[in-house]
C-alpha positions in Angstrom: 34.3 122.3 96.9 36.6 124.8 98.5 37.9 124.3 102.0 36.1 125.4 105.2 38.7 126.9 107.5 38.2 126.7 111.2 40.3 126.8 114.4 40.6 124.0 116.8 39.1 126.3 119.4 36.0 126.8 117.3 35.6 123.0 117.0 36.1 122.5 120.7 33.6 125.3 121.6 31.1 123.8 119.1 31.2 120.4 120.7 31.2 121.8 124.2 28.0 123.7 123.5 26.4 120.6 121.8 27.1 118.4 124.8 25.9 121.0 127.3 22.8 122.1 125.4 21.6 118.8 124.0 22.6 116.6 126.9 22.7 113.6 124.6 18.9 113.9 124.2 18.1 117.0 122.2 19.3 118.5 118.9 21.4 121.6 119.1 22.7 124.1 116.6 25.4 126.8 116.3 26.2 129.1 113.5 29.8 129.7 112.4 30.6 133.2 111.2 33.5 135.0 109.6 34.6 138.3 108.1 32.5 139.4 105.2 35.6 140.0 103.0 37.2 136.5 103.5 34.6 133.8 102.7 36.9 130.9 103.6 37.4 131.9 107.3 35.1 130.8 110.1 36.4 132.3 113.3 33.5 132.7 115.7 30.3 130.9 116.6 26.9 131.8 117.9 24.6 129.6 119.8 21.1 130.8 119.1 18.1 130.9 121.4 16.2 127.8 120.2 13.6 125.2 121.1 14.6 121.6 120.4 13.6 118.0 120.7 15.2 114.8 119.8 14.4 115.3 116.1 14.7 119.0 115.4 15.1 122.5 116.6 13.5 125.9 115.9 15.5 129.1 116.3 13.8 132.1 117.9 12.9 134.7 115.3 13.7 137.7 117.6 17.2 136.2 118.2 17.6 135.9 114.4 16.7 139.5 113.8 19.3 140.7 116.3 21.9 138.2 115.0 21.7 139.4 111.4 21.7 143.1 112.4 24.8 142.5 114.5 26.5 140.6 111.7 25.8 143.5 109.2 27.0 146.2 111.6 30.3 144.2 112.3 31.0 143.4 108.7 30.6 139.7 109.2 28.5 137.0 107.6 27.1 133.6 108.6 29.0 130.8 106.8 27.7 127.6 108.2 25.0 126.0 110.4 26.4 123.1 112.4 23.8 120.9 114.2 23.3 117.5 115.8 21.2 114.6 114.9 20.2 111.7 117.2 21.8 109.0 115.1 23.4 109.0 111.7 24.6 112.3 110.1 22.6 113.2 107.0 20.7 116.2 105.6 17.0 115.7 106.4 14.1 117.3 104.4 13.8 119.8 107.3 17.5 120.6 107.0 17.0 121.2 103.3 14.1 123.5 103.7 15.1 125.5 106.7 18.7 126.7 106.2 19.7 129.8 108.1 21.0 131.3 104.8 19.4 129.8 101.7 22.1 131.1 99.4 24.7 129.4 97.2 27.8 128.4 99.1 26.2 128.2 102.5 27.4 125.1 104.5 25.5 122.7 106.7 27.3 120.3 108.8 25.5 117.5 110.7 27.1 115.8 113.7 25.7 112.4 114.6 24.8 111.0 118.0 24.1 114.4 119.6 27.8 115.1 119.4 28.6 112.5 122.1 31.4 110.8 120.1 34.9 111.9 119.5 35.4 115.6 118.9 35.8 116.1 115.2 34.1 115.5 111.9 35.0 111.9 111.0 31.4 110.7 111.3 29.8 114.0 110.3 28.2 115.0 107.0 28.8 118.2 105.2 26.6 119.8 102.5 26.9 123.0 100.5 24.1 124.8 98.8 24.7 124.9 95.0 24.0 127.8 92.6 20.9 125.7 91.6 19.6 125.7 95.1 20.4 122.0 95.7 22.3 120.7 98.7 25.4 118.9 97.5 27.2 116.5 99.8 30.7 117.4 100.4 33.6 115.8 102.0 34.4 116.5 105.7 38.1 116.4 104.8 37.5 119.8 103.2 37.3 121.2 106.8 40.7 122.6 107.3 41.9 123.2 110.9 44.3 126.1 111.2 
């Protein structure tokens, strides 16, 4: 698996949103984006309009339409969905079936304990969608902070 390149600012903003949005009780999600012409770079995030509970979330379809149009117009693409789980980090059946971008190379990162622990990915789980359409567990050490 190739590296996922992020800035510390992106990580800090991700956790700040999770802690504010989920309040240690609800799942939350952000999408990392980057320039269309450099697939390794993730340099921005988007916190979608969504409903959530302690075991899932649903992104607003109108928000998604606007989001994808904006990405296209700005020459950017969605690279990863990063979301929280109430306890252990794993890829659930719901996560498998409802990826933002069901295309090879798309990344899904799951943060345990509603992101209430240490900022970072030590307890997280990372998956990448394979060419065969199967989520393959990766290693969070492939997340490179630059």
